[in-house]
N, C-alpha and C positions, 0 to 999 in steps of 0.2 A: 413177618417182620416186626421186631419191637422197636420202640422209640429210640433205644440206644443204637439200633442199626441204621437210622436215618442220617445220611451224611449231613454235617453242618455246612451252611453257606458262608464261606469266608468273605469278608468285606474286602474291598480294594486296598492294597497297601499304599499306593500312591493316591492321594487325595489333594489335588490343587486347590479345592475349596477351603482348606485350612487356612490359607493365606488370605481369605476374604471374609473371615468371620467378624472382625471388628473394624471400625473406621481407622484406628491407629495402625493396624496390621496392613490394611490396604494402602494406606499413606506411606508406610515404610518401604514397601516393595514396589511402589509405583514406578513404571519405567519411564514415563513422561510427565513432565511438569510444565506449568505455564507460570511465568513470573512477570510482574509489571515491567521490569527492565527490558523484557523481550517485545513489549508492545509499543507501537507507534500510533498516534492519534492524528488521522487526517483532519484538517480544519479549513473552512472555506472563509474567505473575507471578501465582502462586496463593497465596492466603492460607492460612497454616498449615502449609506444607510444611517439612520439615526438610532435604530434599535435592531437587535437580531431579528432576522426573518426565518421562520420555520420552513423547512423543505417537506412538502406533503408526502412525498413517496418514501421519506426516510424519517419516521417519527422519532423525535428526540434529537435530531441533527438540524442545525441552523446555518444560514449564511451570517457570518459575524460582522459587527462593526470593528473598527480598528481597535477601540477600547475593549470590547468584549473579547476580541480575539486575544489580546494581551492577557486578559484575565483567565481565559480558558488555558493558555499556555502555562501561566503561573500554576494553576491547579494541576495540570499534568506533571509539572516538576515536583509539586508537593506530593503527588501520588507515586512517584518513583518510576514513571513511565520512561521508556528509552528514548522517545523523541516525539516530535510533532511534524506533520508534512503540511505545508502551507500551499494553498490554491487560491489564486486571485481571480476576481470577477470585475472586470472594468465596466464603466458606463458606456464607453465608446469602443467599437471594434472597427478594424479595417481589413483589406485584403492581405496585408503582410503581417498583421499582429504587432504593430509597432509599439503598442502599449507594453508589451513584454520587455522591450529593450529600453524603455524610458526609466531612467533612475528614479523619477517621481511617479511611476505607475504604481498601481494599487499593491501588486505583489511585492515590489521591491521596498516600498515604504513599510509594508506589513512586516517583511523580514526584519528591517531595522527596529520596528516597534517591539517585536517579540524577543530579538536578542537583547535589546535595552531592558526589557523586563526580567528575563530569565538568566541571562549571561551564558555560562557554560553548564548550568545546572541540568540541562536537558539538551538533546541534540536537536537543532533546528534545521529542518530540511525543507526544501522548496522544489515544487514541480518545475521541471524545465521542458516546457512544451509551449507551442504557439495556439493550441486549439481553443483555450478560453478567451483568446484575444483577436481570433480571425472572424470576419463576418461570414465566412463560409463554413467554419467549424472544423476545418481540417488541421492536422497537426503540423503542417508545413505550408510554405508558400506555393502557389499553383503556377503551372505553365499556362500559355495562352489557350490551350485546348482543355484546361481544367484538370490535369493530372498533377499529383504532388511532385514537386521538383526536389529530389533527394538532396542534391549537392547545394543548391541555393539555400535550402532549409538548414543545412549543416552550418552555413556562414551565419545565419540568424541565431542558431543554438550557441555558437561560439560567443557571440556578443552577449547573448542572454546570460550565459555563464559568467562572463566578466562582470556584468551589472549586478547579478545576485551576489557575487563574491565581494563586490565593493559595498553592498548593503549589509554584509556581515554574516552571511549564511554559513553553517558548519558543513552541510552536505547537500549536494545538488542531485536531483532525480530525473535525468533525461529519459522521458517516457514516450517519445514520439515513434519509436521503431523505424528510424532512418538507419540505413546502412552507414556504419562508420561513425555513428553519433558519439559514442563513448571516447574514441581516439581524439576526435575534434574538440570535445569539451575538456578532455584532460590537457591537451596541448594549449588551448586557450587559458585555462586556469594557470598552468605552469608558466606560460609566457607572461602572464600579468603578475607573477610573483605570488600566486596562491597555491603553492605546492601542498599545503596542509589541508586544503579542502577536499573532501572525499566524495565519491561518486557512487550512489545507489543506482544501478543500472536496471531499468525495466527491460529485462533481457527476453523473456518468453511472455510476451504480452499478446493475448489472443483476441481475435475479432469476436467478441462474446455478446450474446444476447442479454447477459446479466449486467451490462452497463447502464441500462436505462435510467434508473434513479439518479445516477451520477450526472447525467446530461440535464436533469432539472436542477440539480445542485449548482452547476456552473453555467446555467442559462445557455447551453450549447445552441449554436447556430448551424449545426451540422447539416450539409447537403449531401445526400448520397450515403455512402458507408466507407469504411476504412480497411476493406479486405485486401487492397493492393499493397498495404504496408504492415497491418498487424497480422499475426499468424493465424493459419487455418486451424480451427479446432480439431481436425482430424489428425494432426501431425504432432508426434511426441519427440522424435529424434531431431526434428528441426529446432525444437525448443532448447535442447541440449547444445546443439551446434551454436545457436545464438548466444547462449550463456557462455560458452568457451570462447567465441570471438570477443565478447565483451571483457572477459578476464584478460585476454591477450592485449587488449587496447587500454587497459589500466582500471577497470572497474574494481571498486574496493568491496562491494556487495552486489550480488546479482539477484534478480527478483522474477518470480513467476506470478502472473496475474491474468485471470482470476485464480483463487485459491481452491475452492471446494470441488469444482468440476475438473480440476487439473492436478489433483493430488499425486497421480502417477508421474506426471511430468516433474512436479516438485521433488518426488524421490529420486528420479533419474538425474536431475540437475545436482541435487545434493551429493549424489554418489560420484558425479563427474568433476566437480570443482573443489578447490582447496580454500576458497574464500567463504565468508558467511553468505547464507542464502536467505532471502526474505520472501514472503508471500503476502499478496494483498487480498484480504477478505473484503470483497468489493460490495458495492451498494446493493446490487440485486440480491446477494447472499443475505446481507443484513435485512433488507426489506422483507424477504420471504420468511424469516424467523419472526420478525415483528408482526407481520400480518397474521401468521398462524397463531402466535401467542395472543393477539388481540382478540381473536376468535375463540380462545379458550381450547385450542386444539393441542397445544404443547405447553410444557413447563418452560416458561422463558428463560429463567436464570440458568437452569440446568442445560438448556439447549445452547446458550451462549458459551458456557464453559466447555461443553462437549465439542462444539464447533471449533473453538481455538485449540483444544487439545488434539483434535484430529489433524490440524494444520501442523502443529508441532510434531506429532508422531510421524507424519509423513516426511519430516525433514527440515522445517523451517527453524532457523535460528531467530528470526525476527518476523513479527506479524504486524502489518498495517491493518487496523480494524476501528470502526466507528464505535465499538464497544470498549476501547482501550481503557478509558477512565472508569467506567462502570465495572469492567472485569477486574481492575486493580482494586476496587473497593471490595468485590465478592471474594477476592483471593485473600484478603485480610483475615 
């Protein structure tokens, strides 16, 4: 056999790698993007603070004073973020979470502070739940034998919605996983003349082990667990059912929380509903990346953007994330 008789080895005709050869090409054909307008920054404000207080399990995140909260919201608006989600931490708690319903309570005055600072340059959202305000740490009022009373809690949520609306909030986030909460909040807002205030429903919120750092952030007083009202991590169909129920009751946006361990649920919800879908990139997810990066085990900035891209790719239109401001700077 001569050299001329040796058959040539033809290369592949289809070469997907051609579209990966330069940053410009990769950027041009990217299927998923993350933009600052899609990001919401959760912010904590603590009553009585003279200066921001770092949260040890969430490096870079603080409990704000009222003035530093307003400044953080103004920065978020300048960065082009989609919104801020406010959580209040009172100095006094009680069995019914009465501070959440007090117009002069920390969360409600914080709403007014932030709206006065940013106007409608950014969407001002507020957590609508009792857990930060109850001395037992549950998301609702309790019966005599210690169970969360769903319907009594709904009455408190209705009043909380009216008070937050009066404070000027743009969007409320009922997060307690009480049956019927979205319908009750919608009726309360409409009945008080606040038809234009929208609802971000925590629809598929799971009883997750990844909430730990958040409980430090809000000085949680939780006794026991929330498995009787938050969803079982084993269930995905149930998450879709909850989202559909919330849409029927008037939710403007539905949310899956946590994000990373529930990307499959996020995809199912996105396919099932016709409203925008949010996902909460929660405290434990944040803390894991920060801890690994602090130990030099991963590239921190690349991991942040990859995490947010994965959540968008799974179907989220909106992402609540503690990296929102930093991500906006990186995306520039």
